[in-house]
N, C-alpha and C positions, 0 to 999 in steps of 0.2 A: 512685448516689452524687450528692450535691449539693455543688456548689462555689459559694462566695460570693466574688465578685471585686470589687476596688476599681473603682468606676465611672470615676473620672478617669483612672486608668491604662489602663483598657479603651479609652477614647477615643483613647489614644495607640498602641493596638495591643498593650499589655502585659497579661499575665494575672497581676496581683498578688493572691494568694489571701489572703482574710481568714479564711475558715473552710472546713472540709471535714467533711461529716457524712453518715451513712447515712440519717438522718431529715430530712425537709424542715422548714425553718424557715418556718412560716406568717407569722411576724411579722418576717421578715428586714429589711423596710424600716425598721421602728421600731428593731429591734435594732442596725442599722448606720447609723442616722440618714439613711436614704434615700441612702446613698453606696455601695451594693452592688448587684451584678447577680447573679441566680441562674442557674446553669448546671447542667443535669442530664445526666449521662453517665458512662461508665466512666473515660474519660481526658479531661483538660482540655487543649485545644490550647495550645501554647506561644505561638504568634503568633495573635492574634485580631483580629476586626473587630467594632466596636460599632455596633449599629443603634439610633439614638436614638429612632426612632418606636416601636419595639416594646420598647425597653429590654432587648435581648437581645444575645448575642455568638455568633459562629460562628468557625470556623477561617479564618484569612486565606488568600486565594488567593496563588499564586506571584507574580502581578503586583503585588498589594498589598504583599507583602513586599519586592519590588524597589523599589517607589516609596518605601517607608519606609527603605530602606537596610538592611533586615534580611536580605536575600538578594542575592547578586551573581550575574550571569550568568557562565557559563563562557565561555572563549574561543571555543568552537564553538557558542554559543547566541545567538539573536537573537529579538526580539519582532516578530512579524508578525500583524496583525489581532488584537491583544490576546492572542496565544498565544505561549508560549515554544517556539521551534523549535530542535532540535538538528540540526546538519548537519556534514558532513565538509569541513573547511576545505582539505584537500589537493586534493580532487576537485570541490568545489562552491564557488559564490560567490553573493553577493546582488546582484541587479539589479532595481531598481524594486520592492523589497519582495517579491521572489520568489527562491527558491532554485533555481539552475540549475546544470547540469553544466559544468565548465570544458572549453574546447576542447582537443583533443589537443595543439595547438601550445603552449598555455599550460602543460600538464603537462610538456612537454619542456623549455620554457624555464626553468621553475622547478625542474627536476631531480626532479620527483615520479616521472616515468617515463623510462626510456631508450627509444631508438628501437625496440629489440627488444621491450620490454614493451608499447609502443604497438601494435606489429604483433600481438602476442598478444591484446591487448584488442580490437583491431579484428576479428580472426578470430572471437573469441567473440561479438561483436555481430552479425556476418554469419551465424554459425551459428544464433544465436537467431532472426534474421529468416528464415533458411532453414526452420527447424522450424515457425515460425508459418505460413509460406506453405504448407508441405506439409500441415499439419493444418487449414488454413482450409476454409471451406465449399466443396463442389464443386457445379458447375452441371450440372443434368440437365433438359433440355427447358425451359430458362429458369427453373428453380426451384433454390434453394440447399439442398443436402443436407448435414447435419452429419456430419463424419468426424474429429472432433478427437481421439478416443482409440480404443484398440483395441476397446473394447466396442462403439462405434458401427460400426466396420468389420467386426466379427465378425457383425453382423446380416446384412450383405450376403453374407458368406462362407457363412452358413447357407442363404441363398436359393439360391446356386449348388449347394450340396450337395443341397438338396431337389430341384432340377431334375435333377441327375445321377442321383439315386436314384429319380426318377419320382414323388416325393411331391408335387411342384408341377408345374403346367403353365405353359408360357411365356406363353400368352395370358391366363391368369387375372390379376386385378388385386388390388391391396391399397392401402388408404388409408395413405399414408406421411406422418409428421409432418415438416414442413420446419423449417429453422433459425429461422424467425419464429414457430414453434408453430402455423402453419396446416397444413392437410392437402391433399394432392394424390394423385389416383389414378394408379398406375403399374402396368404389366404386370410380371410377374416377370422377363421377359426384359430389360426396360429396367433394372430395379433391379440385375440381375446384371452390368450394365456398370460399375457403380461401382468395384469392386475394380481393374478394368483401368485406368480413368481415374485412380484414385488412384495406382496403381503407376507409370503413365507420368509423372505429375506428380512423384512422388517421385524417379524416376530422373533426370528433367530437372533437378530442383532440386539434386541431388548433383553432377551434371556442372557446373552453373553455379558451385556452391560451390567445386569443385576448381579451376576456372579462376581465380576470384577469389583463392583461397588462394595459388596459384602467383604471381599478380601481387603480392600482399602480400609474399611472401618475397623478391621481387626489388626491391621498392621501397627507395629510398635516402633519400628526404627525406619530411618530414611532409606536404608538398603532394601528393606521389605517393600517400601512404597515404590522405589525405582524399578524393582523387578516386575511390578504389575503394569502390563501394557496391553493394548488391543491386539 
């Protein structure tokens, strides 16, 4: 589809159509007295931007539409680094052209959250930190071993099973890929220590979480809540 647009209107960002045809007008400049621009495509953008050097048009960007008053920002939108960013005004704010989370104290003072809701939110944050700690890399002989998911941990369980069944020997070694993708040689007896190390860390993490959770339940003020952290 060929669209022929009024050039002067195109300079203003408007797509005033002079003609639409399935066949190209090779003589469109003469036909429209050099006052038209040719656009080929299935659909003509409603808001356009004119390039005087190439005598072509393209769809206007969101920022161009805003500059021309063709588009307005929503209440929860802001322009940062020439990009339109949408944020949650209840829980976030703008500081030095950056979107940051509001402090718990602000959420309480503005009645966005109650003290009990803040406690629940804080517990979820600590729970997330707990899980990240549990699944973080484990150190073995100064090397970091990846144990972030069950698939990783099952590899070590299979080694233990192999040792129990006599399919593997404790003193034999295997090149094991570390968290940084390098390799280190370990004996099977050493690799078999990982599940125990992981289990101990997981147990300690849940004990710590339980203590912090009880402190949060007893907290009465926002300051007491904010003092509780992993």
